[in-house]
N, C-alpha and C positions, 0 to 999 in steps of 0.2 A: 261320692256316694250320696244318694238321696236320703234325707232324714225320713224315717218311717214312723215318726211319733204318731201320726194320725192312723197309720195302719194297725197300731196296737189297740184300736178301739178305745176303751176306757181303762186299759190295764195300767197305764203310766199316770194318767190324770183323769179326773172326772170334770175338770174345769175347761169349758170350751175356749175361753179367752186365753188361758194358759197354753192350751193345745196349739192355738194359733201363734202365740208369741214365741214359744219355745222352738217351734219348727224353724224359726229364723234366728235363734239365739246362739251366738258363737260358742259360749261355754257349754251349753247343752249339746250342740251338734258335735263338737270336738270330742267330748267325753263319751257320747253315745257311739261314736265311731270306734273308740277304744273298747267300749263295752261289747259291741258286736264282734270286733276282731278277736277279743278274748273268749267270748262265750257263745257266739253264733246264735242259734235258735233258742238257747237258754237265757239269753240276755234279759228278756222281759221278766221271766220267772225269777231270776236272781235279783233283779232290781226290786221286785216285790217282797223279797225276803229281808231286805237290808234297812237298817236305821242308821242315820248319821246324827250324832250328838256332839255339838261343839260346847265344851265347858269353857266359858269365858273367863277373863283374868280375875274377876271377883271371886270365882270359886276356888282359885289357887290360894288367895290370901285368907279366905274363910275356911279353907281345908274341907270343902264339901264335895270334892270330886268323888272321893271314895264312897261316902254315903249315898251320893247320887247313883253311882254305878251299882251299889248293893241293891238299891230300890229297883233299878231296871232288871237286874238278875232275878229278883224275887218275882218279877212279872214275865220271866221267860226270855229276856233279851241278853244275849251273851256276847261279850266283846271278842272280835276276831281281827282287829287291826287298830292301830292308833298312830297319830303323827302330831307333833307339836306344830302350831301355826303361829307365825308372826304376822299379824294383820297389818296391812297398809291401808292408807285412805282409799286407794283404788279398789282394793278387795272389799272394803266396807261398802262403797257405793255399788259395786257389782252385786254383792250378796243381797242387798235390799233394794235393788234398782226398781223393781216393779211396785213394791210397797211405797217407796219414796215418790214414784210418779203418781200413784193413786191418791196419796195424801202427803202433800209437800211438807217435809220437816223444816223447822226453822233453821236458819244458818247456825244459830247457837247450838242447837241439838246436834248438827253434823260435827261441829268442832268438839263438843264434849264426847260424842261417840267415838271420834278419832282418838281422843286422849284415852278413853277407857280401853279401847281395843288394842292400843299400843302400850298399855300399862305393864304388859308382860305377855309371854306366849299364852295362847289358848291351847287346849288339848282337844283334838278332833278324834272321836272314837267311833268306829264302825261296829255295829252289832248285828247279829242275825237273830231272827225270831225263832226260838226253839219251842214255842207254845203250840197247842193244837192248831191244825190247819183251819183257817177261817176264810171267808170271802174278802176280808179286809187285808190290804197290804200292810206289811210290818210297820212302815212309817205312819200309816193312818192309825193303827192300833196304838202305837207308842204316843202319837199326838194326843190321844184321848187322856193319857196319863200326865201330860206335860203341865197343865195348870195355867193359870192366868199370869200375865205380866204384872197386873195390879195386885199389890200385897194384900189388900183387904178382901180380894176375891179368891185368894189361894185357899185350898182346903187340904186337910189331912188326907193322905193317900194320893197326893199329886207330887210330881218331881220338884216343881218350883217351891213347894212348901218346905222342901229340904235344902235346896241350893240357892233359892232366890234371896236377894237383898232387900233393902228397905224402900225401894221405889221401882217404877216401871222399867227404867233403863238398866238397873242392876237386877236383871231377871235370872241370871245364873247360866242359862243355857240357850242355845239356838238349835232348833231342830227342823230340818226340812219337812214339809207337810205330806208330800206324796212321792211316789217313786220317781216321777219326772224331776222333782226338786232335789232328790237325793243325787241323781245323775248330774244335774247342773251344779250343785254345791261342790261336788268333788272336782269339777272343772275349774272352779274359782279357787279352791283351797290348795290344789295340787297341780304342779306342772305335768307335762306329758310323761316324762320318764317315771315320775313318782306314781302317777295314775296307773301306768301299765304294770309297774311293780306290784302295787297293791292289788290289782285285779288278778294277777297271777297268784299272789299269796293267799287271798281269801277264797279263791275258787274251790280249794279243797275243803273248806270249812262249811260250805253250803250244801244243803240237802243231806245232812248227816246228823246223827244223834250223838256223836262223840263229843266229849267235853272240849271246850275251847283251849287251844294251846297258847292263847294270848293273855291269860290272866297275869302271868309273871311279867311280861314286857309292859303291860299297861300299868301294873303296880310300880314298876321301876320308873316309868315315865312320870307318874304322879309324884313319886318320892323325889325325883330330880327337880321338878317344878317347886315343890314345897321347900326343898333345900335352898333354892335360889331366891325365894321371895319370903320375907318375914310375914308371919300371921298378922292380920289386921281385924279389928272389930268394926263393923260397918254401922256406926252410931252417928246419926246426923246431928243430934243435939250436942254431942261431945265435939264433933268436928266444928260446929258453929262456935262453940265456946272457945276452943283452941284458936280458931282463926281470929276471933275478936280479941283474945289476949295477945296474939301476935301483933295485931294492928296497934294495940295500945302501946306496945314497946317501941314502935316507930313513930308515934305521934309527935314527939319532940323534934325530930329531924325532918319529918315530912308532914306537916300539919294539914296541908290541903288535901293531899292524897289520902291520908289516914281518915280525914273527915268524910271524904267521898266514899271510902270503903265502908265506914260505919253506917252511913246513910243507905247504901245499897243493901247491906245485910239486914238492916232494920226493915227496909221495905220488903225484902224477900221473905223475911220471917212473918210479915203481915199479909203476904199473899201476892205481892207484885213480882212478876218474873225478874230474875236476876239477869241483867244485861252482861252476858258472859265476856265478850271481847273487851267491853269497857271495864269490867271488873279486873280482868287480867292486866289491862293497861295501867290501872291505878296501883295494882300490886307491884308492877315493875317500877312505877314512879316512886313508890314508897320503899323500894329495894327490899321487898318482903317475898318469901317463897314458902307458903304453907306446904306441909307434906302432901305428896301426890294424892293419897287416898282421901285426905280432907278436901282438897280441891275437887276431886271427883264426886264426893258425897254432896258438896254444895251445888256443883253444876248439875248433876243428875236429878237432884231434888227440886231445885228452885228455878230451872230454866223454863222458857216457853217452848213447849214440845213441838207444836206444829206452826207452820207459817201463817195459817189462817185463824189461829186462836185469838 
């Protein structure tokens, strides 16, 4: 079946380059075929009603998924389906493929991103826009509420001011920007049978003013994630202090590795990027394993983000 992304005019995307790329993108093409099979001529209209929000692992340990969803409900976005997502490195590369190609991430950023996304399951929630009809697609309207990845630029009344962590990588949520991105994202996060199931299940929730029947299942999914992962305070200074104290305990048995680790952390605190793979290698030499979220706080805060930085 020929992909008819271009035939949709600007209903799925306003970006000409995205229009060109997605017409040949396997994830988009497969999912759009499912979309058309499920909804026929209503496929485009339904795509424009939907928002996909991926609550990343940091929102599980900070217990901010519920407050984030409450914020979205207040703005007219109602949950109509959810699924837990266990990210792999391949899903990570696929989801941000075009962003990574436009601005190459450093190798260290890729490694830390893989560690972050595998720190626990994420929760993907699909929401419908129950607000007054506008010319904007639901994903575009929700995107205006998302807020910045950069903490200093987040503002009250934005989602990331509620769910975001202390640096750009710990941004709390991932949200596809346009209907075309919503379609492609579901192709990455869900296999064929899961996609077709979700399309059948959410079809009855679209184009209706009835309350969402998914409030209880979403709440149960959140509770299960919280039960499986201990709460964590994302405090960079505390993580740095704990790691320095841990290094000090191993200084007698592994003086060279401990010295190298102290130097790396001192340089990072002074503004030099933390060489992630070398840092991990020295931790292994010193037979030290900081807690997962301490490692993630150090990596996401002190790494070199882009390859050309």
